[in-house]
PAKE-830196 format. One line per 5 residues: number of its first residue (from 1); their letters; for each residue z, y, x of N, C-alpha, C, O, CB. Coordinates in Angstrom, 2 decimals. Glycine has a CB too. Example, Ala and Ser with C-alpha at 12.3 -4.5 7.8 and 13.67 -1.06 7.14 Angstrom:
BEGIN
1) as) 7.80:-5.69:13.19:7.80:-4.50:12.30:7.80:-3.30:13.20:8.46:-3.32:14.24:9.05:-4.47:11.31; 7.08:-2.25:12.85:7.14:-1.06:13.67:7.87:0.03:12.90:8.04:1.14:13.41:5.72:-0.60:14.08
//
This chain:
BEGIN
1) mmpni) 112.56:107.39:93.05:112.04:108.27:93.32:111.48:107.48:94.96:110.36:107.85:95.32:113.01:109.60:93.12; 112.00:106.75:95.61:111.39:106.04:96.46:110.14:106.39:96.89:109.44:106.44:95.88:111.37:104.99:96.07; 109.38:106.71:98.04:110.43:106.71:99.47:110.34:108.41:99.61:110.41:108.93:100.73:109.64:105.64:101.25; 110.20:109.24:98.39:110.29:110.62:98.92:111.69:110.66:98.61:112.25:111.38:99.43:109.32:111.83:98.25; 112.47:110.19:97.77:113.91:110.53:97.51:114.77:109.25:97.47:114.57:108.52:96.51:114.07:111.32:96.15
6) kpktl) 115.53:108.95:98.22:116.20:107.88:98.54:117.51:107.90:97.46:117.96:108.91:96.92:116.54:107.94:100.13; 117.95:106.65:97.31:118.97:106.49:95.62:120.03:107.09:96.51:120.19:107.07:97.73:119.48:104.50:94.63; 120.93:107.78:95.20:121.94:108.43:95.62:121.71:109.68:96.51:122.77:110.14:96.93:122.67:107.54:96.20; 120.79:110.22:96.83:120.75:111.98:97.24:120.93:112.61:96.52:120.64:112.42:95.34:119.74:112.67:97.66; 121.50:113.61:96.98:121.77:114.79:96.23:120.94:115.48:96.26:120.49:115.76:97.38:122.69:115.44:96.45
11) vatwk) 120.38:116.05:95.14:119.23:117.03:94.87:119.58:118.45:94.14:120.56:118.68:93.43:118.18:116.28:93.94; 118.60:119.30:94.49:118.71:120.60:94.34:118.11:120.95:93.22:117.02:120.38:93.22:118.27:121.26:95.34; 118.27:121.79:91.96:117.36:121.82:91.05:117.12:123.43:90.89:117.99:124.14:91.40:117.81:121.00:89.78; 116.14:124.00:90.29:116.00:125.28:89.44:115.84:125.29:88.47:114.73:124.74:88.42:115.29:126.02:89.61; 116.09:125.49:87.56:115.98:125.37:85.72:114.81:126.30:85.61:114.93:127.40:86.15:117.57:126.05:84.60
16) qshfq) 113.62:126.00:84.95:112.54:126.36:85.06:111.91:125.86:83.62:112.23:124.75:83.19:111.99:125.89:86.34; 111.17:126.57:83.00:110.39:127.00:81.77:108.90:126.35:81.63:108.60:125.66:80.66:110.24:128.60:81.81; 107.93:126.68:82.80:106.75:126.46:83.40:106.71:125.26:84.70:107.31:125.25:85.78:106.34:127.86:83.84; 106.00:124.54:84.26:106.01:123.35:85.41:104.10:123.10:85.42:103.21:123.28:84.60:107.21:121.53:84.73; 104.17:122.70:86.61:102.60:122.21:87.12:102.63:120.94:87.43:103.67:120.30:87.49:101.97:122.92:88.41
21) rhdlv) 101.27:120.39:87.68:101.35:119.01:87.84:101.80:118.75:89.45:101.73:119.60:90.34:99.88:118.33:87.41; 102.20:117.62:89.58:102.70:117.22:90.95:104.02:117.84:91.23:104.59:117.61:92.29:101.72:117.62:92.06; 104.59:118.71:90.19:106.25:119.16:90.34:107.43:117.55:90.45:107.14:116.46:89.94:106.71:120.28:88.48; 108.13:117.70:90.88:109.18:116.77:90.75:110.34:117.39:90.14:111.01:118.31:90.62:109.54:116.18:92.02; 110.56:116.66:88.72:111.42:117.63:87.86:112.58:116.30:87.25:112.71:115.08:87.17:110.27:118.61:86.37
26) alydt) 113.27:117.65:86.93:114.69:116.61:86.21:114.57:116.99:84.58:114.52:118.11:84.07:116.70:117.21:86.93; 114.55:115.42:83.82:114.21:115.58:82.40:115.25:114.81:82.07:115.82:114.01:82.82:112.78:115.17:81.82; 115.59:115.11:80.58:116.32:114.36:79.75:115.50:113.04:78.92:114.38:113.22:78.45:116.91:115.40:78.81; 116.06:111.98:78.83:115.64:110.81:78.39:116.81:110.06:77.49:117.99:109.92:77.82:115.19:110.03:79.60; 116.26:109.67:76.43:117.23:109.32:75.58:117.00:107.53:75.47:115.97:106.95:75.14:117.03:110.27:74.10
31) claip) 118.35:106.90:75.86:118.22:105.56:76.01:118.47:105.03:74.40:119.30:105.51:73.63:119.32:105.00:77.19; 117.66:104.08:74.13:117.89:103.58:72.70:119.36:102.64:72.45:119.52:101.76:73.29:116.52:102.61:72.33; 120.33:102.74:71.46:121.29:101.81:71.70:120.91:100.44:71.29:120.19:100.25:70.31:122.46:102.20:71.09; 121.43:99.41:72.10:121.15:97.97:71.72:122.41:97.66:71.37:123.33:97.85:72.17:120.52:96.99:72.81; 122.64:97.08:70.02:123.94:96.64:69.66:124.27:95.52:70.86:123.54:94.71:71.45:123.96:96.01:68.05
36) ghrea) 126.00:95.91:70.97:126.58:94.63:71.77:126.25:94.85:73.23:126.98:94.34:74.08:125.91:93.13:71.27; 125.05:95.67:73.63:124.83:95.94:74.73:125.09:97.35:75.52:125.57:97.40:76.65:123.77:95.59:74.71; 124.72:98.46:74.77:124.67:99.71:75.34:124.93:100.76:74.11:124.72:100.31:72.98:123.26:99.91:76.11; 125.31:101.92:74.20:125.40:102.56:73.20:124.27:103.66:73.55:123.80:103.46:74.67:126.85:102.97:72.92; 123.75:104.69:72.93:122.78:105.27:72.86:123.60:106.44:73.51:124.69:106.88:73.16:122.05:105.30:71.53
41) vreny) 122.47:106.99:74.99:122.74:108.31:76.10:122.09:108.89:76.03:121.02:108.42:75.65:122.82:108.33:77.36; 122.13:110.23:76.29:121.19:111.01:76.51:121.47:111.46:78.38:122.38:112.17:78.81:121.30:112.26:75.25; 120.23:110.71:79.27:120.90:110.73:80.93:119.75:111.49:81.35:118.74:111.66:80.66:121.17:109.06:81.95; 119.97:111.97:82.58:118.95:112.69:83.39:118.49:111.84:84.00:119.11:110.83:84.33:119.27:113.70:84.20; 117.17:112.13:84.31:116.25:111.11:85.30:115.18:112.16:86.40:114.98:113.34:86.10:115.03:109.93:84.07
46) lgriv) 114.79:111.74:87.23:113.85:112.74:88.11:112.36:111.58:87.80:112.23:110.37:87.60:114.55:113.01:90.27; 111.48:112.68:87.91:109.91:111.86:87.55:109.14:113.08:87.98:109.57:114.24:87.94:109.48:111.29:85.64; 107.99:112.70:88.39:106.55:113.56:88.77:105.79:113.50:87.58:105.52:112.51:86.91:105.56:112.92:90.06; 105.36:115.19:87.32:104.20:115.23:86.28:102.92:115.12:86.84:102.41:115.95:87.59:104.19:116.48:85.49; 102.53:114.34:86.56:101.09:113.99:86.79:100.09:114.21:86.00:98.99:113.95:86.49:100.96:112.88:86.95
51) alege) 100.10:114.63:84.88:99.28:114.99:83.78:99.93:116.07:82.62:101.09:115.87:82.25:98.91:113.65:83.12; 99.28:117.02:82.15:99.75:118.10:81.51:98.75:118.18:80.03:97.63:117.76:79.76:99.66:119.47:82.60; 99.91:119.00:79.18:99.18:118.42:77.78:97.67:118.84:77.98:97.36:119.70:78.81:99.86:119.18:76.18; 96.75:118.20:77.19:95.49:117.93:76.74:94.40:117.70:77.85:93.18:117.91:77.87:95.13:118.99:75.88; 95.40:117.12:78.89:94.23:116.19:79.86:94.54:114.72:79.39:95.42:114.23:78.69:94.48:116.31:81.83
56) elqik) 93.41:114.20:80.10:93.40:112.61:79.57:93.89:112.24:81.10:93.87:112.92:82.12:91.60:111.77:78.88; 94.28:111.03:80.88:94.73:110.37:82.05:94.57:108.57:82.25:94.59:107.71:81.37:96.21:110.81:82.08; 94.49:108.47:83.12:93.50:107.26:83.64:94.31:106.38:84.44:95.14:107.17:84.87:92.20:107.74:84.57; 94.60:105.24:84.92:95.20:104.44:86.11:94.46:103.61:86.19:94.43:102.77:85.29:96.47:103.91:86.12; 93.51:103.52:87.42:92.68:102.26:87.35:92.85:101.57:89.20:92.43:102.28:90.11:90.74:102.81:86.78
61) ggqvy) 93.30:100.60:89.42:93.49:99.94:90.43:94.32:100.53:91.27:94.19:100.52:92.49:92.48:99.65:90.93; 95.64:101.34:90.35:96.77:102.48:90.84:96.26:103.55:91.11:96.94:104.25:91.86:97.56:102.23:92.02; 95.28:103.98:90.76:95.08:105.35:91.41:95.00:105.99:89.84:94.66:105.40:88.81:93.51:105.57:92.62; 95.43:107.37:90.03:95.78:108.14:88.78:94.06:109.26:89.00:93.55:109.82:89.97:97.83:109.19:88.95; 93.63:109.11:87.38:92.54:109.90:87.38:93.00:110.57:86.21:93.47:110.09:85.17:91.13:109.24:87.37
66) ingsi) 92.71:112.22:86.66:92.66:113.12:85.48:91.23:113.80:85.03:90.41:114.35:85.76:93.63:114.22:85.78; 91.20:113.64:83.83:89.74:114.45:83.34:89.11:113.25:83.96:88.47:113.85:84.82:89.20:116.27:84.03; 88.86:112.15:84.13:87.77:111.24:85.12:87.63:111.50:86.49:86.69:110.94:87.07:86.37:111.37:84.71; 88.50:112.36:87.22:88.47:112.60:88.61:89.69:112.24:89.14:90.73:112.49:88.53:88.16:113.94:88.93; 89.70:111.54:90.46:90.64:110.91:91.02:91.81:112.37:91.01:91.45:113.54:91.13:90.07:110.16:92.57
71) skqpy) 92.98:111.95:90.86:93.98:112.84:91.22:94.49:112.92:93.08:94.87:111.89:93.65:95.22:112.31:90.21; 94.44:113.95:93.65:94.85:114.21:94.63:96.45:114.11:94.60:97.12:114.74:93.78:94.28:115.33:94.93; 96.86:113.47:95.31:98.47:113.06:95.12:99.07:114.00:96.65:98.82:113.38:97.68:98.79:110.82:95.21; 99.56:114.92:96.80:100.07:115.80:97.80:101.54:115.08:98.31:102.28:115.89:98.87:100.24:117.40:97.13; 102.00:113.89:98.22:103.35:113.01:98.24:102.69:111.54:98.28:101.67:111.12:97.74:104.48:113.27:96.74
76) qtrnh) 103.68:110.88:99.16:103.71:109.39:99.30:103.82:108.81:97.84:104.49:109.34:96.96:104.98:108.88:100.25; 103.19:107.82:97.72:103.75:106.86:96.53:104.05:105.37:97.12:103.47:104.95:98.12:102.56:106.73:95.22; 104.92:104.68:96.46:105.23:103.05:96.78:104.69:102.29:95.64:104.67:102.65:94.46:106.93:102.63:96.92; 104.23:101.17:96.18:104.01:100.04:95.48:104.18:98.89:95.84:104.21:98.76:97.07:103.08:99.99:95.13; 104.35:97.67:95.02:104.28:96.30:95.16:102.78:96.03:96.12:101.68:96.54:95.89:104.31:95.59:93.54
81) ylmsk) 103.06:95.30:96.97:101.65:94.43:97.32:102.11:92.96:97.65:103.21:92.59:98.06:100.72:95.11:98.78; 101.01:92.22:97.37:100.89:90.46:97.28:100.12:90.17:98.54:99.08:90.78:98.83:99.93:89.75:95.78; 100.62:89.28:99.24:99.90:88.87:100.78:100.11:87.37:100.29:100.69:87.15:99.22:100.83:89.42:102.60; 99.64:86.37:101.07:99.68:85.12:101.54:100.82:84.73:102.05:101.04:85.55:102.95:98.82:84.91:102.35; 101.92:83.76:102.02:103.02:83.48:102.70:102.66:83.44:104.02:103.43:83.72:104.94:103.65:82.35:102.29
86) tnyea) 101.23:83.02:104.20:101.00:82.18:105.53:100.82:83.68:106.44:101.45:83.94:107.47:99.36:80.88:105.50; 99.81:84.54:105.77:99.85:86.02:106.43:101.52:86.74:106.88:101.97:87.07:107.97:99.08:87.10:105.13; 102.06:86.77:105.64:103.43:87.46:105.91:104.29:86.71:107.22:104.86:87.32:108.12:104.39:87.35:104.41; 104.22:85.48:107.07:104.91:84.80:108.32:104.23:85.06:109.51:104.89:85.16:110.54:105.01:83.29:108.23; 103.02:85.18:109.54:102.58:85.52:111.01:102.46:87.07:111.41:102.01:87.52:112.46:101.14:84.89:111.24
91) lkski) 102.95:87.72:110.38:102.81:89.26:110.51:104.12:90.27:110.08:104.16:91.48:109.89:101.57:89.66:109.56; 105.26:89.12:109.99:106.58:89.83:109.10:107.23:90.71:110.35:108.17:91.43:110.03:107.96:88.46:108.33; 106.92:90.72:111.39:107.22:91.25:112.77:106.84:92.90:112.55:107.64:93.80:112.78:106.20:90.39:114.08; 105.33:93.11:112.01:104.66:94.27:112.16:104.67:94.94:110.61:104.00:95.90:110.22:103.17:93.95:112.81; 105.57:94.19:109.90:105.43:94.88:108.32:106.72:95.80:108.33:107.77:95.30:108.73:105.51:93.60:106.84
96) prpad) 106.70:97.01:107.94:108.11:97.94:107.87:108.96:97.55:107.16:109.98:98.23:107.27:108.06:99.22:107.44; 109.05:96.45:106.17:109.95:96.12:105.37:110.11:94.90:105.72:109.29:94.36:106.45:109.75:96.34:104.12; 111.49:94.10:105.12:111.32:92.74:104.42:110.70:92.73:103.13:110.51:93.74:102.45:112.57:92.10:104.24; 110.35:91.41:102.75:109.59:91.06:101.54:110.62:91.04:100.86:111.76:90.77:101.24:108.74:89.85:101.44; 110.15:91.43:99.52:111.13:91.98:98.17:111.27:90.24:97.45:112.21:89.91:96.72:110.01:93.54:96.75
101) avsms) 110.27:89.43:97.80:110.21:88.25:96.67:109.23:87.43:97.28:108.15:87.88:97.65:109.76:88.70:95.05; 109.62:85.94:97.42:108.68:84.75:97.93:108.38:83.72:97.08:109.27:83.01:96.61:109.18:84.07:99.03; 107.28:83.59:96.86:106.97:82.38:96.05:106.43:81.02:97.22:106.47:80.93:98.45:105.61:82.89:94.83; 105.94:80.06:96.10:105.52:78.75:97.21:104.28:79.47:98.10:104.20:79.19:99.30:104.82:77.03:96.25; 103.41:80.31:97.56:102.13:80.89:98.08:101.99:82.12:98.30:100.90:82.60:98.61:101.17:80.68:97.39
106) evwva) 103.00:82.76:98.17:102.75:84.45:97.86:103.80:85.01:97.87:104.74:84.59:97.20:102.15:84.92:96.55; 103.91:86.23:98.73:105.29:87.09:99.39:104.50:88.71:98.20:103.38:88.94:97.74:105.28:87.36:102.13; 105.62:89.32:98.14:105.23:90.77:97.70:106.40:91.67:98.66:107.56:91.32:98.91:105.42:91.02:95.75; 105.90:92.55:98.97:106.62:93.37:99.63:106.11:95.43:99.14:105.04:95.94:98.82:106.26:92.73:101.38; 107.20:95.87:99.28:106.86:97.04:98.80:106.66:97.96:100.19:107.36:98.14:101.19:107.98:97.54:97.73
111) lddqe) 105.47:98.39:99.78:104.85:99.57:101.11:104.19:100.99:100.22:103.76:101.00:99.06:103.15:98.65:102.30; 104.30:102.09:101.17:103.57:103.37:100.69:102.49:103.09:101.14:102.25:102.11:101.84:103.99:104.73:101.10; 101.55:104.09:100.72:100.47:104.06:100.80:99.77:104.11:102.19:98.72:103.47:102.28:100.22:104.87:100.06; 100.16:104.69:103.14:99.78:104.37:104.50:100.36:103.16:105.44:99.79:102.88:106.50:100.03:105.51:105.13; 101.63:102.38:104.95:101.68:101.39:105.61:100.61:100.05:104.84:100.12:99.09:105.44:103.24:101.16:105.76
116) aeevk) 100.51:100.32:103.60:99.52:99.40:102.87:98.30:99.62:103.73:97.90:98.52:104.11:99.25:99.76:101.21; 97.63:100.50:104.14:96.59:100.42:104.66:96.68:100.05:106.20:95.59:99.80:106.72:95.99:101.54:104.36; 97.55:99.98:106.85:98.09:99.39:107.95:97.86:97.94:108.11:97.19:97.36:108.96:99.40:99.65:107.95; 98.57:97.43:107.11:98.72:96.23:106.93:97.63:95.34:106.48:97.60:94.12:106.70:99.63:96.18:106.22; 96.66:96.07:105.79:95.52:95.73:105.13:94.57:95.39:106.47:93.73:94.49:106.45:94.99:96.97:104.06
121) kmapd) 94.83:96.22:107.61:93.69:95.86:108.54:94.27:94.35:109.30:93.52:93.46:109.69:93.38:97.30:109.78; 95.58:94.32:109.38:95.93:92.86:109.81:95.75:91.57:108.65:95.59:90.38:108.93:97.54:92.93:110.27; 95.83:92.22:107.15:95.89:90.72:106.52:94.86:91.12:105.22:95.42:91.48:104.18:97.77:90.08:105.97; 93.63:91.07:105.26:92.56:91.50:104.15:93.27:90.79:102.92:92.55:90.89:101.93:90.81:90.89:104.45; 94.10:90.32:102.74:93.96:89.19:101.41:95.28:90.28:100.68:95.55:90.02:99.51:94.48:86.88:101.83
126) lklrd) 96.02:91.38:101.31:96.77:92.33:100.52:96.14:92.79:99.22:94.96:93.16:99.18:97.03:93.50:101.33; 96.98:92.75:98.11:96.59:93.57:97.00:97.69:93.80:96.39:98.73:93.19:96.62:95.63:93.06:96.13; 97.51:94.97:95.29:98.40:95.53:94.55:99.15:94.55:93.88:98.36:93.65:93.58:97.86:96.41:93.73; 100.26:94.29:93.51:100.96:93.36:92.29:100.59:94.03:91.11:100.74:95.25:91.00:102.66:93.21:92.31; 100.12:93.35:90.22:99.88:94.18:89.23:100.02:93.11:87.83:99.25:92.17:87.68:98.37:94.95:89.50
131) fpltd) 100.84:93.35:87.11:101.14:92.37:85.76:100.98:93.20:84.52:100.55:94.35:84.53:102.76:91.71:85.72; 101.40:92.45:83.29:100.64:93.22:81.83:102.31:92.95:81.77:103.02:92.13:82.36:99.05:92.36:80.40; 102.65:94.16:80.66:103.88:94.27:80.58:103.92:94.39:78.87:103.31:95.15:78.12:104.45:95.49:81.55; 104.80:93.40:78.61:105.12:93.54:76.82:105.68:95.18:76.00:105.48:95.71:74.91:106.64:92.30:76.49; 106.60:95.59:77.50:106.99:96.99:76.89:105.61:97.94:76.27:105.61:98.65:75.27:107.80:97.90:78.22
136) mvslw) 104.36:97.65:77.32:103.43:98.82:77.37:102.59:98.24:75.87:102.39:99.02:74.94:102.35:98.96:79.09; 102.24:97.05:75.82:101.89:96.50:74.62:102.34:97.00:72.97:101.61:97.21:72.00:102.32:95.28:74.88; 103.76:97.08:73.10:104.50:97.81:71.90:104.44:99.02:71.81:104.40:99.53:70.69:105.75:97.65:71.80; 104.43:99.59:72.64:104.24:101.39:72.66:103.25:101.79:72.54:103.11:102.90:72.02:104.53:102.17:73.73; 102.22:101.08:72.96:100.82:101.68:73.30:99.84:101.08:72.35:98.94:101.68:71.76:100.35:101.38:74.83
141) gqkws) 100.10:100.05:72.29:99.53:99.17:71.49:98.20:98.34:72.04:97.36:97.67:71.43:99.27:99.93:70.34; 98.38:98.73:73.73:96.96:97.96:74.19:97.68:96.97:75.77:98.61:97.22:76.53:95.32:99.57:74.74; 96.71:95.84:75.71:97.55:94.89:77.04:97.07:95.69:78.49:96.55:94.93:79.29:96.86:92.83:77.14; 97.14:96.90:78.86:97.47:97.19:79.53:98.28:96.68:80.65:98.88:95.61:80.57:97.60:97.74:79.06; 98.32:97.72:82.08:99.53:97.02:83.04:99.74:98.41:83.83:99.29:99.50:83.49:99.01:95.42:84.21
146) ihefg) 100.56:98.12:85.02:101.19:99.17:85.75:100.26:99.94:86.35:100.40:101.15:86.52:102.08:98.74:86.70; 99.28:99.28:86.69:98.11:99.81:87.63:96.37:99.56:86.81:95.24:99.66:87.28:98.27:98.73:89.31; 96.77:99.28:85.68:95.45:99.55:85.12:95.62:100.15:83.51:96.02:99.44:82.59:94.54:98.08:85.18; 95.42:100.94:83.43:96.62:101.89:82.36:95.72:103.20:81.42:95.15:104.16:81.93:98.08:102.93:83.69; 95.77:103.01:80.57:94.58:104.47:79.47:93.22:103.98:79.67:92.70:103.00:80.20:94.49:106.57:80.23
151) pvtip) 92.87:104.93:79.12:92.80:106.42:79.14:93.73:106.99:78.22:93.18:106.74:77.15:91.45:106.94:78.82; 94.79:107.60:77.95:95.57:108.43:77.02:95.21:110.11:77.37:95.14:110.65:78.47:97.29:108.02:77.25; 95.01:110.69:76.08:95.10:112.10:75.95:96.22:112.55:75.83:96.75:112.16:74.79:94.47:112.57:75.03; 97.25:113.65:76.82:98.61:113.97:76.60:98.52:115.26:75.58:97.76:116.20:75.75:99.39:114.28:78.07; 99.38:115.14:74.54:99.48:116.10:73.19:99.97:117.12:73.73:100.36:117.20:74.89:100.36:115.69:71.91
156) ashvf) 99.97:117.96:72.89:100.65:119.60:72.63:101.80:119.21:73.35:102.30:118.09:73.42:101.05:120.30:70.84; 102.17:120.38:73.93:103.96:120.30:74.56:104.27:119.35:75.13:105.49:119.21:75.22:105.13:120.28:73.62; 103.52:118.40:75.69:104.50:117.09:76.19:103.63:116.65:77.66:102.40:116.71:77.64:104.54:115.50:74.76; 104.28:116.25:78.79:103.70:115.93:79.78:103.90:114.19:80.09:104.76:113.48:79.57:104.22:116.91:80.80; 102.74:113.69:81.18:102.85:112.46:81.19:103.64:112.23:82.70:103.17:112.96:83.56:101.39:111.79:80.94
161) ilcdf) 104.71:111.40:83.16:105.68:111.54:84.12:105.33:109.97:84.90:105.24:108.88:84.32:107.37:111.83:83.38; 105.22:110.15:85.91:105.25:108.99:86.81:106.28:108.89:87.97:106.39:109.96:88.57:103.97:108.90:87.39; 106.86:108.15:88.32:107.77:107.84:89.94:107.16:107.70:90.80:106.09:107.16:90.53:108.58:106.71:90.22; 107.35:108.03:92.11:106.73:108.00:93.01:106.80:106.23:93.55:106.12:106.00:94.55:107.26:109.18:93.89; 107.40:105.30:93.07:107.71:104.15:93.65:106.98:103.44:92.30:107.73:102.99:91.44:109.42:103.88:94.09
166) rsnae) 105.88:103.35:92.15:104.95:103.07:90.84:105.56:101.94:90.31:106.22:101.91:89.27:103.32:102.77:91.10; 105.28:100.84:91.17:105.10:99.15:90.44:107.14:99.05:90.34:107.70:97.98:90.11:103.95:97.37:92.09; 107.84:100.20:90.53:109.00:99.92:90.18:109.94:100.62:89.23:111.14:100.40:89.08:109.45:99.83:91.14; 109.29:101.39:88.70:109.98:102.21:87.79:109.60:102.20:86.10:108.52:101.79:85.67:109.77:103.56:88.37; 110.69:102.72:85.27:110.30:103.06:83.66:110.32:104.64:83.86:111.18:105.47:84.15:111.58:102.43:82.27
171) dsrfr) 108.73:104.64:83.52:108.32:106.05:83.36:107.54:106.08:81.94:107.54:105.31:80.97:107.35:106.57:84.69; 106.71:107.57:82.30:105.80:107.45:80.82:105.07:106.14:80.71:104.41:106.27:79.68:104.55:108.65:80.70; 104.91:105.30:81.05:103.77:104.01:80.95:104.63:103.08:79.96:104.06:102.33:79.18:103.34:103.06:82.70; 105.89:103.15:80.02:106.56:102.44:79.36:107.40:103.20:78.12:107.94:102.55:77.22:107.29:101.78:80.30; 107.44:104.71:78.21:108.60:105.09:77.27:107.69:106.59:76.85:108.21:107.44:76.12:110.49:105.27:78.20
176) gfvpl) 106.86:106.70:77.19:105.46:107.65:76.08:105.80:109.29:77.04:106.36:109.72:78.05:106.07:107.86:73.40; 105.09:109.65:76.00:104.80:111.27:76.54:106.44:111.93:76.43:107.41:111.76:75.69:103.44:112.34:75.25; 106.14:112.73:77.59:107.91:113.51:77.60:107.62:115.14:76.98:107.04:116.09:77.51:108.79:113.72:79.76; 108.21:115.02:75.79:108.21:116.44:75.32:108.80:117.78:76.34:110.03:117.74:76.48:109.09:116.35:74.02; 108.17:118.82:76.98:108.57:119.63:77.74:109.76:119.94:77.17:110.64:119.72:78.01:107.75:120.58:77.99
181) edvha) 110.23:120.34:76.15:111.32:120.75:75.86:112.71:119.69:76.83:113.78:120.14:77.22:111.23:120.71:74.15; 112.27:118.40:76.98:113.28:117.45:77.73:112.93:117.75:79.02:113.51:116.94:79.75:113.20:115.83:77.45; 112.30:118.48:79.63:111.97:118.75:81.02:112.60:120.33:81.61:112.11:121.45:81.65:110.25:118.68:81.09; 113.61:119.89:81.91:114.63:120.98:82.56:114.62:122.05:83.67:115.22:123.10:83.95:115.53:120.36:82.96; 113.97:121.53:84.01:114.24:121.74:85.99:113.36:121.38:86.62:112.49:120.60:86.23:115.35:120.92:86.83
186) kvifp) 113.45:122.12:88.20:112.44:121.65:88.97:112.74:121.40:90.07:113.04:122.43:90.67:111.50:122.29:89.03; 112.85:119.98:91.01:113.51:119.59:92.29:113.19:120.49:93.32:111.97:120.63:93.36:113.15:118.23:92.73; 113.76:121.15:94.15:113.35:122.14:95.07:113.84:121.48:96.44:113.25:121.59:97.52:113.99:123.64:94.72; 115.18:120.71:96.19:115.87:119.89:97.39:115.68:118.75:97.06:115.51:118.47:95.87:117.32:120.06:97.69; 115.65:117.73:98.10:114.79:117.99:99.38:113.78:117.83:99.32:113.06:118.02:100.30:114.95:117.43:100.37
//
């Protein structure tokens, strides 16, 4: 849930049964068993509700749309961005965190929205790192990607969850709609 909650941060929750868009919530997620690899287990996860039952969700260029309108997000999100290796080398002292990966010609770095705007002023070639994922094809039957997704309509008694570090998370894009009965608490701290 970076950049808003760092790994291993203790969070306080409040048990609730009514949730709103943008709520950071605790939910149960059932991991499927993989023979010889892991047992089936029901785990607690954190995620952010971005769409409610009956709403249409689409992600275009990394931006979330609800019922055709841009969803104003009152919290920071983080994504992986690509830039040329030449620009990265010239600007790395001005980029807020080190590169996550370097190829022969490109570098990708994790930036929140505000950081990306600042870096884009210095490196116009900065772009969202997007890639199609086979997990999405098998779940949704579409060749969507992490930043180009949908539209989908959220079924009754379900929500759509995204994590704040959008390009580094397994959320509803990969696991499907979340039944409201699996969402059990709202995060109230930090």
